C-alpha positions in Angstrom: 48.4 -1.5 36.1 49.7 -0.7 32.6 48.6 -4.1 31.3 45.1 -3.5 32.7 44.9 -0.2 30.9 46.1 -1.7 27.7 43.5 -4.5 27.9 40.7 -2.0 28.6 41.8 0.2 25.7 41.8 -2.8 23.3 38.4 -4.0 24.5 37.0 -0.5 24.0 38.4 -0.3 20.5 36.8 -3.6 19.6 33.5 -2.5 21.0 33.7 0.7 19.0 34.4 -1.3 15.8 31.5 -3.6 16.4 29.1 -0.7 16.9 30.3 0.9 13.7 29.5 -2.3 11.8 26.0 -2.7 13.0 23.1 -0.4 13.8 19.4 -0.4 14.8 17.3 2.6 13.9 13.9 3.6 15.4 11.8 5.4 12.8 8.2 6.3 12.1 5.5 8.5 10.6 2.5 10.2 12.2 -0.4 11.4 10.0 -3.5 12.9 11.6 -6.2 15.4 10.7 -9.8 16.1 10.0 -12.0 14.6 7.3 -15.5 15.4 5.9 -17.5 12.9 3.9 -20.6 14.2 2.2 -22.6 11.0 2.6 -22.0 7.6 4.1 -24.4 4.7 4.7 -26.4 5.4 7.9 -29.2 2.9 8.3 -30.8 4.8 11.2 -31.6 7.9 9.1 -34.6 8.5 6.9 -32.4 9.0 3.7 -30.2 6.0 4.5 -27.1 8.1 4.5 -25.6 11.1 6.3 -22.6 13.4 6.3 -19.6 12.5 8.5 -17.2 14.7 10.3 -14.3 12.9 12.0 -10.8 13.1 13.4 -8.9 10.8 11.0 -5.6 9.0 10.9 -3.6 8.0 7.9 -5.2 10.3 5.4 -2.0 10.4 3.2 0.1 7.7 4.8 -0.6 5.1 7.5 0.8 6.1 10.9 3.5 3.7 11.9 6.6 3.1 13.9 9.3 0.6 13.3 12.8 -0.8 13.9 15.3 -1.2 11.1 18.7 -2.9 11.6 21.8 -3.8 9.6 25.0 -5.7 10.4 28.0 -5.5 8.1 29.1 -9.1 7.4 32.1 -8.1 5.2 32.7 -8.4 1.5 29.8 -6.1 0.6 27.3 -8.3 2.4 24.9 -7.2 5.2 22.3 -8.9 7.4 19.1 -6.7 7.6 15.8 -6.7 9.4 12.7 -4.6 9.6 9.8 -4.7 12.1 7.0 -2.2 11.5 3.7 -1.6 13.2 0.8 0.5 12.1 -1.6 2.3 14.4 -4.4 4.8 14.5 -3.8 8.2 15.9 -7.4 8.5 16.9 -7.4 5.8 19.6 -3.9 4.2 19.5 -5.3 0.9 18.2 -3.0 -1.4 16.2 -3.9 -1.7 12.5 -3.5 -4.3 9.7 -6.1 -6.6 11.2 -6.2 -10.2 10.1 -9.2 -12.6 9.7 -11.7 -10.0 10.8 -9.8 -8.9 13.8 -9.7 -5.1 14.3 -6.9 -5.3 16.8 -4.3 -6.1 14.3 -1.0 -7.8 14.6 2.1 -6.6 16.5 4.1 -5.9 13.4 1.3 -5.9 10.8 2.9 -3.5 8.3 6.2 -5.4 7.8 8.3 -8.1 9.5 11.2 -9.6 7.7 14.9 -10.4 7.9 17.4 -11.3 5.2 20.8 -10.8 3.5 21.7 -7.9 1.2 24.6 -7.5 -1.2 25.6 -4.5 -3.2 26.3 -6.6 -6.3 23.5 -9.2 -6.4 20.6 -7.7 -4.5 18.6 -8.7 -1.4 16.8 -11.8 -0.3 14.3 -11.5 2.7 11.9 -13.7 4.5 8.7 -12.7 6.4 5.6 -10.6 6.0 6.3 -8.2 3.1 5.0 -6.1 0.2 4.4 -7.6 -3.2 5.9 -6.5 -6.5 3.0 -4.2 -7.4 3.6 -2.2 -4.3 7.4 -2.2 -4.8 7.6 -1.3 -8.5 4.3 -0.1 -10.0 2.6 1.8 -7.1 5.2 4.6 -6.9 4.0 5.7 -10.3 0.4 6.1 -9.2 -0.9 9.1 -7.2 -2.0 7.1 -4.2 1.2 5.1 -4.1 3.4 8.2 -4.0 2.2 11.7 -3.1 -1.6 11.4 -3.1 -2.2 8.9 -0.4 -5.1 6.8 0.8 -8.2 8.6 -0.7 -6.6 8.7 -4.2 -6.7 4.9 -4.3 -8.6 3.0 -7.0 -12.0 1.6 -6.0 -11.6 -1.0 -3.2 -7.9 -0.7 -3.8 -8.6 -3.6 -6.3 -5.0 -3.6 -7.6 -3.3 -3.2 -4.2 -1.4 -0.1 -5.2 -2.3 1.2 -1.7 -0.9 -1.9 -0.1 -4.2 -2.8 1.7 -2.7 -6.3 2.2 0.8 -7.7 2.8 2.0 -11.2 2.0 2.7 -13.6 4.9 5.2 -16.5 4.8 7.0 -14.9 1.9 10.4 -15.0 0.4 11.4 -12.0 -1.7 14.2 -11.1 -4.0 15.0 -7.5 -5.0 17.9 -6.9 -7.5 20.6 -4.3 -7.2 20.4 -1.2 -9.3 21.8 -2.0 -12.8 22.2 1.3 -14.6 18.7 2.3 -13.5 17.0 -1.1 -13.9 15.7 -2.8 -10.8 13.5 -6.0 -10.7 12.3 -8.6 -8.2 9.8 -11.2 -7.3 8.0 -12.7 -4.3 6.4 -16.0 -3.3 4.1 -16.4 -0.3 3.6 -19.9 1.0 0.2 -21.3 2.1 2.0 -23.2 4.9 -0.8 -25.7 4.9 -0.2 -29.5 4.9 -1.9 -31.0 1.8 -2.9 -27.5 0.5 0.2 -26.1 -1.1 -1.8 -23.8 -3.4 -4.6 -23.0 -0.8 -4.0 -19.3 0.0 -0.7 -18.7 -1.7 0.6 -15.6 -3.6 3.3 -14.7 -6.0 4.4 -11.6 -7.9 7.1 -10.1 -10.1 7.9 -6.6 -11.2 10.5 -4.2 -12.7 11.2 -0.5 -12.9 13.6 1.5 -15.1 14.7 5.0 -14.1 16.8 7.2 -16.4 17.0 10.9 -15.5 13.5 12.3 -15.6 11.9 9.1 -17.0 10.5 6.2 -15.0 8.8 3.1 -16.4 7.4 0.2 -14.4 5.4 -3.0 -14.8 4.2 -5.7 -12.3 2.2 -8.8 -11.9 0.5 -10.3 -8.9 -1.6 -13.5 -8.4 -3.4 -14.8 -5.3 -5.0 -18.2 -5.0 -7.8 -18.7 -2.5 -6.8 -15.6 -0.5 -8.0 -15.9 3.1 -10.2 -19.0 2.3 -10.3 -21.6 5.1 -6.6 -21.2 5.7 -6.0 -18.5 8.4 -2.2 -19.2 8.3 -1.8 -18.6 4.6 -0.2 -15.9 2.5 -3.0 -13.3 2.5 -5.1 -12.8 5.7 -5.6 -9.0 5.9 -9.3 -8.0 6.1 -8.7 -4.9 4.1 -7.8 -6.8 0.9 -10.1 -6.2 -2.1 -10.7 -9.9 -2.4 -12.1 -9.9 1.2 -14.3 -6.9 0.5 -15.7 -8.3 -2.7 -16.4 -11.6 -1.0 -18.7 -9.8 1.4 -20.4 -7.8 -1.3 -20.9 -10.6 -3.8 -21.5 -13.4 -1.3 -19.0 -15.7 -2.8 -15.3 -16.4 -2.0 -12.6 -15.2 -4.3 -10.8 -18.2 -5.8 -8.2 -16.4 -7.8 -7.0 -12.8 -8.2 -4.8 -11.7 -11.0 -3.5 -8.1 -11.1 -1.1 -6.7 -13.7 -0.3 -3.3 -15.0 2.2 -0.7 -16.2 3.0 2.9 -15.5 5.3 5.8 -16.4 6.2 9.3 -15.3 8.3 12.1 -16.7 9.7 15.2 -14.9 10.2 18.5 -16.6 11.6 21.0 -14.1 9.2 21.4 -11.2 6.4 19.4 -13.0 6.1 15.7 -13.0 3.3 14.0 -15.0 2.5 10.3 -15.0 0.0 7.6 -15.9 -0.8 4.0 -15.0 -3.0 1.2 -16.2 -3.9 -1.8 -14.1 -6.3 -4.7 -14.5 -7.5 -6.9 -11.7 -9.5 -10.1 -12.5 -11.3 -11.9 -9.7 -12.6 -15.4 -10.1 -15.4 -16.3 -7.6 -16.0 -19.8 -6.4 -19.8 -19.8 -6.6 -21.3 -20.0 -10.1 -17.9 -19.6 -11.8 -18.6 -15.8 -11.8 -15.9 -13.2 -12.4 -15.2 -9.5 -12.0 -12.7 -7.5 -14.0 -11.5 -4.0 -13.0 -9.6 -1.8 -15.5 -8.1 1.3 -13.9 -6.8 4.1 -16.1 -5.0 6.9 -14.2 -3.3 10.2 -15.1 -1.6 12.3 -12.5 0.5 15.5 -12.2 2.4 17.3 -9.4 3.9 20.8 -9.6 6.4 22.3 -7.1 5.5 25.9 -6.9 8.3 26.5 -4.4 10.7 24.0 -2.7 8.2 23.9 0.1 4.8 24.1 -1.6 3.4 21.6 -4.1 0.1 21.0 -5.9 -1.1 17.7 -7.2 -4.0 16.4 -9.3 -5.2 13.0 -10.5 -8.0 11.4 -12.4 -8.9 7.7 -12.5 -11.5 6.0 -14.7 -12.4 2.5 -13.6 -14.4 0.2 -15.8 -15.9 -2.9 -14.0 -17.5 -5.9 -15.7 -19.0 -8.9 -14.0 -19.3 -7.5 -10.4 -22.8 -6.1 -9.6 -24.3 -4.1 -6.7 -27.1 -2.3 -8.4 -30.2 -3.6 -10.2 -29.8 -1.8 -13.5 -26.1 -2.1 -14.4 -26.3 -5.5 -16.3 -22.9 -6.5 -14.9 -21.2 -3.3 -16.0 -20.2 -0.5 -13.6 -18.1 2.7 -14.1 -16.3 4.9 -11.6 -14.8 8.4 -12.3 -12.6 9.8 -9.5 -11.0 13.2 -9.3 -8.5 14.4 -6.7 -6.7 17.6 -5.8 -4.0 18.2 -3.2 -1.8 20.9 -1.8 1.1 20.2 0.5 3.3 22.6 2.4 6.6 21.5 4.1 7.2 23.2 7.4 10.6 21.4 7.6 12.3 18.4 6.2 10.3 16.1 8.4 6.9 17.9 9.0 4.3 19.0 6.5 0.7 20.1 6.4 -1.8 19.2 3.6 -5.3 19.7 2.3 -7.0 17.6 -0.4 -10.4 16.7 -1.8 -11.5 13.6 -3.7 -14.8 13.2 -5.7 -15.9 9.8 -6.9 -18.8 9.4 -9.3 -20.3 5.9 -9.7 -22.3 5.1 -12.8 -24.8 2.5 -14.0 -26.2 1.6 -10.6 -23.0 1.4 -8.7 -22.6 2.9 -5.2 -19.7 5.2 -4.7 -17.1 4.6 -2.0 -13.9 6.5 -1.8 -11.3 4.1 -0.5 -10.5 4.9 3.2 -14.0 6.0 4.1 -16.0 4.0 6.6 -18.9 3.1 4.3 -20.4 3.3 0.8 -22.5 6.3 -0.1 -25.7 4.5 -1.0 -25.7 7.0 -3.8 -23.8 7.5 -7.0 -21.3 10.0 -5.6 -19.1 10.5 -2.6 -16.9 13.5 -1.7 -14.1 13.5 0.8 -12.3 16.7 2.0 -9.4 16.3 4.5 -6.7 18.4 6.0 -4.0 17.4 8.5 -0.3 17.3 9.6 2.3 14.6 8.8 5.5 14.2 10.8 8.4 11.7 10.1 10.9 10.7 12.7 
């Protein structure tokens, strides 16, 4: 009897130790509210556009749920994984659709596994964010506090992570006195087409007290073109949107940029510049987007914050209107107020105005359609809960 009790006690102690060395966490975010858009394309109306009132999901951050796990392998080494799925609060539909599919993938936001060490960094394999998202986007308004509607036109620089990279291997360094860096390579996975729909990126960020500086580079080759199993297949990617508008497939996308922010007490000010170059297959035509952003956020109290951002986007080569001579301009202004009800729940209200010049049609990223006019206004309010 005593031996049985001893064996049971030892087994229980081993089970406890095993549980202490590994864990799986369920987490998520829910963002839902109401949005008003002053005009969207409406072919069945006399004016060709109309106002829209809708219950909306993901106004600031995409709603998602996920599983995150770690296992302590000893010697400062851990095995890690993340499986994350996006969804719409309006109808429960999965998001991050691929190849024109609206139904999305099971873990469309992220799906990866790898090894992490405290000294040398982390290596992961799967469907992941690129270096622009990891290092540069947090210094933009849309990539931090502003959310979806603050994104640059078409999310041309992917600071809103409108696409992820499939078949990718990624390295992220440890923190070396405030310096972090990393890179990613997404394979085409196609026999005889090593470069047909592949992606690669690199980036770095330095944080020292109130100062943050970051830079990143991203290149896509034949994104989504005749290789549905390649690196980039999300139908929300700027390359996919521009393919539909221009009528020619994007052969190459190159995006690079830099940004900085500085905090003074409750005030944080920042700025970012990005350039995205799109090379189209037909006619050897190109499009070049230069985005110049300034942003600021002020914490009136520990619970209440105000934010503002302005982005000027200069576009050359891409045309939608008859009078722009291959040159379009976008001015975008955004204001936001956010109030924390608790550490996990907050309510918000924001407005974004986009003015398109020289024949361009305005479309705030995240709306359902372009305005058919030179301006579009979005006003939204909602609640966000993290778990």
